[in-house]
PyMOL commands that place a pseudoatom at each C-alpha (Angstrom):
pseudoatom trace, name=CA, resn=MET, resi=1, chain=A, elem=C, hetatm=0, pos=[98.378, 131.579, 127.871]
pseudoatom trace, name=CA, resn=VAL, resi=2, chain=A, elem=C, hetatm=0, pos=[96.560, 130.603, 130.979]
pseudoatom trace, name=CA, resn=GLU, resi=3, chain=A, elem=C, hetatm=0, pos=[93.819, 127.984, 131.157]
pseudoatom trace, name=CA, resn=TRP, resi=4, chain=A, elem=C, hetatm=0, pos=[91.201, 128.081, 134.097]
pseudoatom trace, name=CA, resn=LEU, resi=5, chain=A, elem=C, hetatm=0, pos=[88.731, 125.481, 135.018]
pseudoatom trace, name=CA, resn=TYR, resi=6, chain=A, elem=C, hetatm=0, pos=[85.504, 126.292, 136.862]
pseudoatom trace, name=CA, resn=THR, resi=7, chain=A, elem=C, hetatm=0, pos=[81.902, 125.475, 137.146]
pseudoatom trace, name=CA, resn=GLU, resi=8, chain=A, elem=C, hetatm=0, pos=[79.187, 128.249, 135.953]
pseudoatom trace, name=CA, resn=GLN, resi=9, chain=A, elem=C, hetatm=0, pos=[75.744, 128.634, 135.141]
pseudoatom trace, name=CA, resn=ARG, resi=10, chain=A, elem=C, hetatm=0, pos=[75.229, 127.710, 131.521]
pseudoatom trace, name=CA, resn=HIS, resi=11, chain=A, elem=C, hetatm=0, pos=[75.899, 130.715, 129.373]
pseudoatom trace, name=CA, resn=ARG, resi=12, chain=A, elem=C, hetatm=0, pos=[78.343, 131.858, 126.682]
pseudoatom trace, name=CA, resn=ALA, resi=13, chain=A, elem=C, hetatm=0, pos=[81.274, 134.058, 127.836]
pseudoatom trace, name=CA, resn=HIS, resi=14, chain=A, elem=C, hetatm=0, pos=[81.705, 136.750, 125.305]
pseudoatom trace, name=CA, resn=GLY, resi=15, chain=A, elem=C, hetatm=0, pos=[85.186, 136.705, 123.582]
pseudoatom trace, name=CA, resn=ALA, resi=16, chain=A, elem=C, hetatm=0, pos=[86.166, 133.465, 125.267]
pseudoatom trace, name=CA, resn=ASN, resi=17, chain=A, elem=C, hetatm=0, pos=[86.612, 129.855, 123.833]
pseudoatom trace, name=CA, resn=GLU, resi=18, chain=A, elem=C, hetatm=0, pos=[84.420, 127.508, 125.873]
pseudoatom trace, name=CA, resn=ASN, resi=19, chain=A, elem=C, hetatm=0, pos=[84.455, 123.702, 125.866]
pseudoatom trace, name=CA, resn=THR, resi=20, chain=A, elem=C, hetatm=0, pos=[81.568, 122.645, 127.955]
pseudoatom trace, name=CA, resn=THR, resi=21, chain=A, elem=C, hetatm=0, pos=[80.575, 119.305, 129.190]
pseudoatom trace, name=CA, resn=GLY, resi=22, chain=A, elem=C, hetatm=0, pos=[78.117, 118.222, 131.652]
pseudoatom trace, name=CA, resn=GLY, resi=23, chain=A, elem=C, hetatm=0, pos=[74.380, 118.177, 132.440]
pseudoatom trace, name=CA, resn=HIS, resi=24, chain=A, elem=C, hetatm=0, pos=[71.426, 120.383, 132.858]
pseudoatom trace, name=CA, resn=GLY, resi=25, chain=A, elem=C, hetatm=0, pos=[71.761, 123.764, 134.339]
pseudoatom trace, name=CA, resn=HIS, resi=26, chain=A, elem=C, hetatm=0, pos=[75.506, 123.754, 134.949]
pseudoatom trace, name=CA, resn=SER, resi=27, chain=A, elem=C, hetatm=0, pos=[78.452, 123.197, 132.879]
pseudoatom trace, name=CA, resn=ARG, resi=28, chain=A, elem=C, hetatm=0, pos=[82.298, 122.807, 133.441]
pseudoatom trace, name=CA, resn=ALA, resi=29, chain=A, elem=C, hetatm=0, pos=[84.039, 125.166, 131.264]
pseudoatom trace, name=CA, resn=ALA, resi=30, chain=A, elem=C, hetatm=0, pos=[87.759, 125.489, 130.224]
pseudoatom trace, name=CA, resn=ILE, resi=31, chain=A, elem=C, hetatm=0, pos=[88.461, 129.236, 129.247]
pseudoatom trace, name=CA, resn=THR, resi=32, chain=A, elem=C, hetatm=0, pos=[91.644, 129.999, 127.513]
pseudoatom trace, name=CA, resn=SER, resi=33, chain=A, elem=C, hetatm=0, pos=[92.752, 133.568, 128.012]
pseudoatom trace, name=CA, resn=PRO, resi=34, chain=A, elem=C, hetatm=0, pos=[95.916, 135.367, 127.029]
pseudoatom trace, name=CA, resn=GLN, resi=35, chain=A, elem=C, hetatm=0, pos=[95.971, 136.959, 130.551]
pseudoatom trace, name=CA, resn=ALA, resi=36, chain=A, elem=C, hetatm=0, pos=[95.851, 135.618, 134.059]
pseudoatom trace, name=CA, resn=SER, resi=37, chain=A, elem=C, hetatm=0, pos=[92.401, 137.131, 134.614]
pseudoatom trace, name=CA, resn=ASP, resi=38, chain=A, elem=C, hetatm=0, pos=[88.932, 136.064, 133.564]
pseudoatom trace, name=CA, resn=PRO, resi=39, chain=A, elem=C, hetatm=0, pos=[87.973, 137.887, 130.315]
pseudoatom trace, name=CA, resn=VAL, resi=40, chain=A, elem=C, hetatm=0, pos=[84.334, 137.877, 131.580]
pseudoatom trace, name=CA, resn=GLY, resi=41, chain=A, elem=C, hetatm=0, pos=[85.387, 140.042, 134.570]
pseudoatom trace, name=CA, resn=CYS, resi=42, chain=A, elem=C, hetatm=0, pos=[85.001, 137.325, 137.337]
pseudoatom trace, name=CA, resn=HIS, resi=43, chain=A, elem=C, hetatm=0, pos=[88.146, 136.361, 139.279]
pseudoatom trace, name=CA, resn=LEU, resi=44, chain=A, elem=C, hetatm=0, pos=[89.230, 132.717, 138.647]
pseudoatom trace, name=CA, resn=PHE, resi=45, chain=A, elem=C, hetatm=0, pos=[91.589, 131.309, 140.902]
pseudoatom trace, name=CA, resn=ALA, resi=46, chain=A, elem=C, hetatm=0, pos=[94.961, 129.569, 139.646]
pseudoatom trace, name=CA, resn=PRO, resi=47, chain=A, elem=C, hetatm=0, pos=[95.380, 125.954, 140.891]
pseudoatom trace, name=CA, resn=PRO, resi=48, chain=A, elem=C, hetatm=0, pos=[97.852, 125.127, 143.697]
pseudoatom trace, name=CA, resn=GLU, resi=49, chain=A, elem=C, hetatm=0, pos=[101.435, 125.327, 142.616]
pseudoatom trace, name=CA, resn=ILE, resi=50, chain=A, elem=C, hetatm=0, pos=[104.325, 123.999, 144.613]
pseudoatom trace, name=CA, resn=ALA, resi=51, chain=A, elem=C, hetatm=0, pos=[107.749, 125.601, 144.687]
pseudoatom trace, name=CA, resn=VAL, resi=52, chain=A, elem=C, hetatm=0, pos=[110.463, 123.736, 146.660]
pseudoatom trace, name=CA, resn=SER, resi=53, chain=A, elem=C, hetatm=0, pos=[114.041, 125.281, 147.224]
pseudoatom trace, name=CA, resn=PRO, resi=54, chain=A, elem=C, hetatm=0, pos=[116.752, 124.286, 147.165]
pseudoatom trace, name=CA, resn=SER, resi=55, chain=A, elem=C, hetatm=0, pos=[116.254, 121.697, 144.512]
pseudoatom trace, name=CA, resn=ALA, resi=56, chain=A, elem=C, hetatm=0, pos=[119.359, 119.806, 145.623]
pseudoatom trace, name=CA, resn=LEU, resi=57, chain=A, elem=C, hetatm=0, pos=[121.424, 119.418, 148.945]
pseudoatom trace, name=CA, resn=SER, resi=58, chain=A, elem=C, hetatm=0, pos=[125.113, 119.029, 148.768]
pseudoatom trace, name=CA, resn=PHE, resi=59, chain=A, elem=C, hetatm=0, pos=[126.787, 118.210, 152.218]
pseudoatom trace, name=CA, resn=ALA, resi=60, chain=A, elem=C, hetatm=0, pos=[130.470, 118.520, 153.150]
pseudoatom trace, name=CA, resn=ASP, resi=61, chain=A, elem=C, hetatm=0, pos=[132.570, 115.431, 154.083]
pseudoatom trace, name=CA, resn=GLN, resi=62, chain=A, elem=C, hetatm=0, pos=[131.080, 113.921, 157.123]
pseudoatom trace, name=CA, resn=ILE, resi=63, chain=A, elem=C, hetatm=0, pos=[132.428, 111.490, 159.799]
pseudoatom trace, name=CA, resn=VAL, resi=64, chain=A, elem=C, hetatm=0, pos=[130.748, 108.174, 159.493]
pseudoatom trace, name=CA, resn=ASN, resi=65, chain=A, elem=C, hetatm=0, pos=[127.780, 107.912, 162.129]
pseudoatom trace, name=CA, resn=ALA, resi=66, chain=A, elem=C, hetatm=0, pos=[127.992, 111.642, 163.032]
pseudoatom trace, name=CA, resn=PRO, resi=67, chain=A, elem=C, hetatm=0, pos=[125.225, 113.918, 162.013]
pseudoatom trace, name=CA, resn=SER, resi=68, chain=A, elem=C, hetatm=0, pos=[126.081, 117.077, 159.948]
pseudoatom trace, name=CA, resn=GLU, resi=69, chain=A, elem=C, hetatm=0, pos=[124.722, 120.470, 160.340]
pseudoatom trace, name=CA, resn=ALA, resi=70, chain=A, elem=C, hetatm=0, pos=[121.188, 120.809, 159.175]
pseudoatom trace, name=CA, resn=LYS, resi=71, chain=A, elem=C, hetatm=0, pos=[120.144, 122.303, 155.919]
pseudoatom trace, name=CA, resn=THR, resi=72, chain=A, elem=C, hetatm=0, pos=[116.766, 123.960, 155.439]
pseudoatom trace, name=CA, resn=VAL, resi=73, chain=A, elem=C, hetatm=0, pos=[114.222, 123.079, 152.644]
pseudoatom trace, name=CA, resn=THR, resi=74, chain=A, elem=C, hetatm=0, pos=[111.325, 125.469, 152.036]
pseudoatom trace, name=CA, resn=ILE, resi=75, chain=A, elem=C, hetatm=0, pos=[108.069, 124.602, 150.377]
pseudoatom trace, name=CA, resn=ARG, resi=76, chain=A, elem=C, hetatm=0, pos=[105.841, 127.395, 149.141]
pseudoatom trace, name=CA, resn=ASN, resi=77, chain=A, elem=C, hetatm=0, pos=[102.440, 127.651, 147.413]
pseudoatom trace, name=CA, resn=THR, resi=78, chain=A, elem=C, hetatm=0, pos=[102.838, 129.975, 144.356]
pseudoatom trace, name=CA, resn=GLY, resi=79, chain=A, elem=C, hetatm=0, pos=[99.295, 129.319, 143.249]
pseudoatom trace, name=CA, resn=GLU, resi=80, chain=A, elem=C, hetatm=0, pos=[96.002, 130.719, 144.395]
pseudoatom trace, name=CA, resn=LEU, resi=81, chain=A, elem=C, hetatm=0, pos=[94.073, 127.728, 145.510]
pseudoatom trace, name=CA, resn=GLY, resi=82, chain=A, elem=C, hetatm=0, pos=[95.217, 125.876, 148.596]
pseudoatom trace, name=CA, resn=LEU, resi=83, chain=A, elem=C, hetatm=0, pos=[98.200, 123.471, 148.377]
pseudoatom trace, name=CA, resn=THR, resi=84, chain=A, elem=C, hetatm=0, pos=[98.037, 120.278, 150.321]
pseudoatom trace, name=CA, resn=VAL, resi=85, chain=A, elem=C, hetatm=0, pos=[101.303, 118.714, 151.108]
pseudoatom trace, name=CA, resn=THR, resi=86, chain=A, elem=C, hetatm=0, pos=[100.543, 114.987, 151.899]
pseudoatom trace, name=CA, resn=SER, resi=87, chain=A, elem=C, hetatm=0, pos=[104.053, 113.296, 152.291]
pseudoatom trace, name=CA, resn=ILE, resi=88, chain=A, elem=C, hetatm=0, pos=[107.634, 114.262, 152.990]
pseudoatom trace, name=CA, resn=ALA, resi=89, chain=A, elem=C, hetatm=0, pos=[109.972, 111.236, 153.090]
pseudoatom trace, name=CA, resn=SER, resi=90, chain=A, elem=C, hetatm=0, pos=[113.680, 110.461, 152.614]
pseudoatom trace, name=CA, resn=SER, resi=91, chain=A, elem=C, hetatm=0, pos=[114.835, 107.545, 150.206]
pseudoatom trace, name=CA, resn=SER, resi=92, chain=A, elem=C, hetatm=0, pos=[117.770, 106.873, 152.445]
pseudoatom trace, name=CA, resn=GLY, resi=93, chain=A, elem=C, hetatm=0, pos=[118.459, 106.406, 156.118]
pseudoatom trace, name=CA, resn=GLU, resi=94, chain=A, elem=C, hetatm=0, pos=[121.622, 108.564, 155.694]
pseudoatom trace, name=CA, resn=PHE, resi=95, chain=A, elem=C, hetatm=0, pos=[119.683, 111.832, 155.023]
pseudoatom trace, name=CA, resn=LEU, resi=96, chain=A, elem=C, hetatm=0, pos=[117.577, 112.447, 158.057]
pseudoatom trace, name=CA, resn=ILE, resi=97, chain=A, elem=C, hetatm=0, pos=[114.518, 114.668, 157.968]
pseudoatom trace, name=CA, resn=GLU, resi=98, chain=A, elem=C, hetatm=0, pos=[113.748, 116.934, 161.079]
pseudoatom trace, name=CA, resn=GLY, resi=99, chain=A, elem=C, hetatm=0, pos=[111.194, 119.395, 161.950]
pseudoatom trace, name=CA, resn=LYS, resi=100, chain=A, elem=C, hetatm=0, pos=[108.692, 118.576, 159.191]
pseudoatom trace, name=CA, resn=PRO, resi=101, chain=A, elem=C, hetatm=0, pos=[105.246, 119.939, 159.587]
pseudoatom trace, name=CA, resn=ALA, resi=102, chain=A, elem=C, hetatm=0, pos=[102.254, 118.014, 160.589]
pseudoatom trace, name=CA, resn=LEU, resi=103, chain=A, elem=C, hetatm=0, pos=[100.858, 116.253, 157.704]
pseudoatom trace, name=CA, resn=PRO, resi=104, chain=A, elem=C, hetatm=0, pos=[98.779, 116.802, 155.634]
pseudoatom trace, name=CA, resn=ALA, resi=105, chain=A, elem=C, hetatm=0, pos=[100.006, 120.447, 155.548]
pseudoatom trace, name=CA, resn=ASN, resi=106, chain=A, elem=C, hetatm=0, pos=[97.644, 123.019, 153.922]
pseudoatom trace, name=CA, resn=LEU, resi=107, chain=A, elem=C, hetatm=0, pos=[99.225, 126.037, 152.517]
pseudoatom trace, name=CA, resn=SER, resi=108, chain=A, elem=C, hetatm=0, pos=[97.182, 128.887, 151.300]
pseudoatom trace, name=CA, resn=ALA, resi=109, chain=A, elem=C, hetatm=0, pos=[98.295, 131.269, 148.501]
pseudoatom trace, name=CA, resn=ASP, resi=110, chain=A, elem=C, hetatm=0, pos=[101.920, 132.472, 149.025]
pseudoatom trace, name=CA, resn=ALA, resi=111, chain=A, elem=C, hetatm=0, pos=[102.238, 130.582, 152.289]
pseudoatom trace, name=CA, resn=GLN, resi=112, chain=A, elem=C, hetatm=0, pos=[105.225, 128.414, 153.018]
pseudoatom trace, name=CA, resn=THR, resi=113, chain=A, elem=C, hetatm=0, pos=[106.537, 125.698, 155.473]
pseudoatom trace, name=CA, resn=THR, resi=114, chain=A, elem=C, hetatm=0, pos=[110.070, 124.450, 156.108]
pseudoatom trace, name=CA, resn=PHE, resi=115, chain=A, elem=C, hetatm=0, pos=[111.979, 121.346, 157.456]
pseudoatom trace, name=CA, resn=LYS, resi=116, chain=A, elem=C, hetatm=0, pos=[115.554, 120.423, 157.852]
pseudoatom trace, name=CA, resn=VAL, resi=117, chain=A, elem=C, hetatm=0, pos=[117.803, 117.541, 156.536]
pseudoatom trace, name=CA, resn=ARG, resi=118, chain=A, elem=C, hetatm=0, pos=[120.953, 116.241, 158.020]
pseudoatom trace, name=CA, resn=PHE, resi=119, chain=A, elem=C, hetatm=0, pos=[123.541, 113.977, 156.529]
pseudoatom trace, name=CA, resn=LYS, resi=120, chain=A, elem=C, hetatm=0, pos=[124.723, 111.039, 158.686]
pseudoatom trace, name=CA, resn=PRO, resi=121, chain=A, elem=C, hetatm=0, pos=[126.641, 108.478, 156.574]
pseudoatom trace, name=CA, resn=LEU, resi=122, chain=A, elem=C, hetatm=0, pos=[126.694, 104.910, 157.600]
pseudoatom trace, name=CA, resn=SER, resi=123, chain=A, elem=C, hetatm=0, pos=[129.867, 104.176, 155.632]
pseudoatom trace, name=CA, resn=THR, resi=124, chain=A, elem=C, hetatm=0, pos=[132.680, 105.847, 153.806]
pseudoatom trace, name=CA, resn=GLY, resi=125, chain=A, elem=C, hetatm=0, pos=[132.539, 107.094, 150.232]
pseudoatom trace, name=CA, resn=ALA, resi=126, chain=A, elem=C, hetatm=0, pos=[130.091, 109.020, 148.078]
pseudoatom trace, name=CA, resn=ARG, resi=127, chain=A, elem=C, hetatm=0, pos=[126.613, 108.728, 149.365]
pseudoatom trace, name=CA, resn=SER, resi=128, chain=A, elem=C, hetatm=0, pos=[123.315, 109.825, 147.748]
pseudoatom trace, name=CA, resn=GLY, resi=129, chain=A, elem=C, hetatm=0, pos=[119.564, 109.980, 148.227]
pseudoatom trace, name=CA, resn=SER, resi=130, chain=A, elem=C, hetatm=0, pos=[116.448, 111.907, 147.739]
pseudoatom trace, name=CA, resn=ILE, resi=131, chain=A, elem=C, hetatm=0, pos=[113.832, 113.729, 149.653]
pseudoatom trace, name=CA, resn=LEU, resi=132, chain=A, elem=C, hetatm=0, pos=[110.380, 113.111, 148.161]
pseudoatom trace, name=CA, resn=ILE, resi=133, chain=A, elem=C, hetatm=0, pos=[107.574, 115.581, 148.555]
pseudoatom trace, name=CA, resn=ALA, resi=134, chain=A, elem=C, hetatm=0, pos=[104.089, 114.691, 147.590]
pseudoatom trace, name=CA, resn=SER, resi=135, chain=A, elem=C, hetatm=0, pos=[101.250, 117.230, 147.049]
pseudoatom trace, name=CA, resn=ASN, resi=136, chain=A, elem=C, hetatm=0, pos=[98.006, 118.066, 145.199]
pseudoatom trace, name=CA, resn=ASP, resi=137, chain=A, elem=C, hetatm=0, pos=[99.861, 120.022, 142.515]
pseudoatom trace, name=CA, resn=ARG, resi=138, chain=A, elem=C, hetatm=0, pos=[98.445, 119.038, 139.292]
pseudoatom trace, name=CA, resn=ASP, resi=139, chain=A, elem=C, hetatm=0, pos=[101.436, 118.746, 137.162]
pseudoatom trace, name=CA, resn=GLU, resi=140, chain=A, elem=C, hetatm=0, pos=[104.037, 118.121, 139.875]
pseudoatom trace, name=CA, resn=SER, resi=141, chain=A, elem=C, hetatm=0, pos=[102.613, 115.875, 142.403]
pseudoatom trace, name=CA, resn=LEU, resi=142, chain=A, elem=C, hetatm=0, pos=[105.931, 114.415, 143.535]
pseudoatom trace, name=CA, resn=ILE, resi=143, chain=A, elem=C, hetatm=0, pos=[108.958, 116.761, 143.934]
pseudoatom trace, name=CA, resn=THR, resi=144, chain=A, elem=C, hetatm=0, pos=[112.360, 115.248, 144.284]
pseudoatom trace, name=CA, resn=VAL, resi=145, chain=A, elem=C, hetatm=0, pos=[115.168, 117.063, 146.122]
pseudoatom trace, name=CA, resn=THR, resi=146, chain=A, elem=C, hetatm=0, pos=[118.338, 115.203, 145.436]
pseudoatom trace, name=CA, resn=CYS, resi=147, chain=A, elem=C, hetatm=0, pos=[120.997, 114.879, 148.308]
pseudoatom trace, name=CA, resn=SER, resi=148, chain=A, elem=C, hetatm=0, pos=[124.662, 114.034, 148.140]
pseudoatom trace, name=CA, resn=GLY, resi=149, chain=A, elem=C, hetatm=0, pos=[127.728, 113.776, 150.558]
pseudoatom trace, name=CA, resn=THR, resi=150, chain=A, elem=C, hetatm=0, pos=[130.774, 111.728, 151.312]
pseudoatom trace, name=CA, resn=GLY, resi=151, chain=A, elem=C, hetatm=0, pos=[131.403, 109.719, 154.445]
pseudoatom trace, name=CA, resn=VAL, resi=152, chain=A, elem=C, hetatm=0, pos=[134.741, 109.626, 155.853]
pseudoatom trace, name=CA, resn=LEU, resi=153, chain=A, elem=C, hetatm=0, pos=[136.683, 108.252, 158.908]
pseudoatom trace, name=CA, resn=ALA, resi=154, chain=A, elem=C, hetatm=0, pos=[138.002, 110.713, 161.473]
pseudoatom trace, name=CA, resn=ASP, resi=155, chain=A, elem=C, hetatm=0, pos=[141.587, 109.662, 160.686]
pseudoatom trace, name=CA, resn=ASP, resi=156, chain=A, elem=C, hetatm=0, pos=[141.062, 110.656, 157.122]
pseudoatom trace, name=CA, resn=LEU, resi=157, chain=A, elem=C, hetatm=0, pos=[140.154, 114.156, 157.782]
pseudoatom trace, name=CA, resn=THR, resi=158, chain=A, elem=C, hetatm=0, pos=[142.196, 117.146, 156.288]
pseudoatom trace, name=CA, resn=ILE, resi=159, chain=A, elem=C, hetatm=0, pos=[141.981, 120.026, 159.097]
pseudoatom trace, name=CA, resn=VAL, resi=160, chain=A, elem=C, hetatm=0, pos=[142.392, 123.463, 157.838]
pseudoatom trace, name=CA, resn=PRO, resi=161, chain=A, elem=C, hetatm=0, pos=[143.317, 126.078, 160.416]
pseudoatom trace, name=CA, resn=GLY, resi=162, chain=A, elem=C, hetatm=0, pos=[140.302, 128.279, 161.271]
pseudoatom trace, name=CA, resn=LYS, resi=163, chain=A, elem=C, hetatm=0, pos=[137.798, 126.091, 159.333]
pseudoatom trace, name=CA, resn=TRP, resi=164, chain=A, elem=C, hetatm=0, pos=[135.989, 123.228, 161.074]
pseudoatom trace, name=CA, resn=PRO, resi=165, chain=A, elem=C, hetatm=0, pos=[133.405, 121.625, 158.672]
pseudoatom trace, name=CA, resn=ILE, resi=166, chain=A, elem=C, hetatm=0, pos=[132.503, 118.707, 160.653]
pseudoatom trace, name=CA, resn=ALA, resi=167, chain=A, elem=C, hetatm=0, pos=[129.536, 119.445, 162.872]
pseudoatom trace, name=CA, resn=GLY, resi=168, chain=A, elem=C, hetatm=0, pos=[129.537, 118.068, 166.491]
pseudoatom trace, name=CA, resn=ILE, resi=169, chain=A, elem=C, hetatm=0, pos=[133.276, 117.418, 166.514]
pseudoatom trace, name=CA, resn=VAL, resi=170, chain=A, elem=C, hetatm=0, pos=[135.528, 119.309, 168.941]
pseudoatom trace, name=CA, resn=PHE, resi=171, chain=A, elem=C, hetatm=0, pos=[139.307, 118.807, 168.683]
pseudoatom trace, name=CA, resn=ARG, resi=172, chain=A, elem=C, hetatm=0, pos=[141.191, 119.570, 171.907]
pseudoatom trace, name=CA, resn=GLU, resi=173, chain=A, elem=C, hetatm=0, pos=[144.780, 119.641, 173.264]
pseudoatom trace, name=CA, resn=TYR, resi=174, chain=A, elem=C, hetatm=0, pos=[146.548, 117.737, 170.380]
pseudoatom trace, name=CA, resn=ALA, resi=175, chain=A, elem=C, hetatm=0, pos=[147.813, 118.380, 166.914]
pseudoatom trace, name=CA, resn=ILE, resi=176, chain=A, elem=C, hetatm=0, pos=[145.954, 117.016, 163.842]
pseudoatom trace, name=CA, resn=CYS, resi=177, chain=A, elem=C, hetatm=0, pos=[147.873, 116.762, 160.712]
pseudoatom trace, name=CA, resn=CYS, resi=178, chain=A, elem=C, hetatm=0, pos=[147.082, 117.036, 157.117]
pseudoatom trace, name=CA, resn=SER, resi=179, chain=A, elem=C, hetatm=0, pos=[147.517, 113.247, 156.642]
pseudoatom trace, name=CA, resn=GLY, resi=180, chain=A, elem=C, hetatm=0, pos=[145.159, 112.636, 159.593]
pseudoatom trace, name=CA, resn=ARG, resi=181, chain=A, elem=C, hetatm=0, pos=[147.939, 111.107, 161.796]
pseudoatom trace, name=CA, resn=ARG, resi=182, chain=A, elem=C, hetatm=0, pos=[149.090, 112.890, 164.985]
pseudoatom trace, name=CA, resn=ARG, resi=183, chain=A, elem=C, hetatm=0, pos=[152.554, 114.505, 164.741]
pseudoatom trace, name=CA, resn=GLN, resi=184, chain=A, elem=C, hetatm=0, pos=[154.600, 116.924, 166.700]
pseudoatom trace, name=CA, resn=GLU, resi=185, chain=A, elem=C, hetatm=0, pos=[153.073, 120.455, 166.977]
pseudoatom trace, name=CA, resn=SER, resi=186, chain=A, elem=C, hetatm=0, pos=[156.234, 121.723, 165.321]
pseudoatom trace, name=CA, resn=ASP, resi=187, chain=A, elem=C, hetatm=0, pos=[155.164, 120.146, 162.128]
pseudoatom trace, name=CA, resn=ASP, resi=188, chain=A, elem=C, hetatm=0, pos=[154.427, 122.647, 159.354]
pseudoatom trace, name=CA, resn=CYS, resi=189, chain=A, elem=C, hetatm=0, pos=[151.427, 120.525, 158.263]
pseudoatom trace, name=CA, resn=CYS, resi=190, chain=A, elem=C, hetatm=0, pos=[149.861, 120.614, 161.748]
pseudoatom trace, name=CA, resn=THR, resi=191, chain=A, elem=C, hetatm=0, pos=[147.580, 122.832, 163.654]
pseudoatom trace, name=CA, resn=HIS, resi=192, chain=A, elem=C, hetatm=0, pos=[146.965, 122.852, 167.309]
pseudoatom trace, name=CA, resn=ASN, resi=193, chain=A, elem=C, hetatm=0, pos=[143.384, 123.626, 168.341]
pseudoatom trace, name=CA, resn=HIS, resi=194, chain=A, elem=C, hetatm=0, pos=[142.334, 124.013, 171.980]
for i in range(1, 194): cmd.bond("trace and resi %d" % i, "trace and resi %d" % (i + 1))
show_as sticks, trace
zoom trace
């Protein structure tokens, strides 16, 4: 069931339920229809509808004060009338927004925009925060994207051969052990990366 709001010349739409208010000559009508089209034959536009993906960002363990690789967030208008994004903000200084569009950002039907988020922990341990997106969507005026990650010290990292999850860190010319301590290259626990 879809409800459409629009302003029309005062008349009765055959087969539709109207609740009219307003003054002389025009009325604001709410028409309830079982289909997403106007029963009178006129096209009525669906209100703006925001869709944000992903709804949550989970980052791998990250060295304190070093930024992670960026993750992309997409905002799309799944309605027909224009969506206006008025604000994109982070609740925490550890989840950094990059490349956000100029605001307010106006998205036509099915248009989209993107921005990126990086995790830069300021201390060790589990960290959390949110990205808050405000728009003119009637029933979802504020969307929350939850963010999580864990801050670690470089000496606490477990390095897996062939897998280097920490962005911006290059290990050269020495062995790094499972415990985080340097040992001889002959240690079964160690890997040597050039």
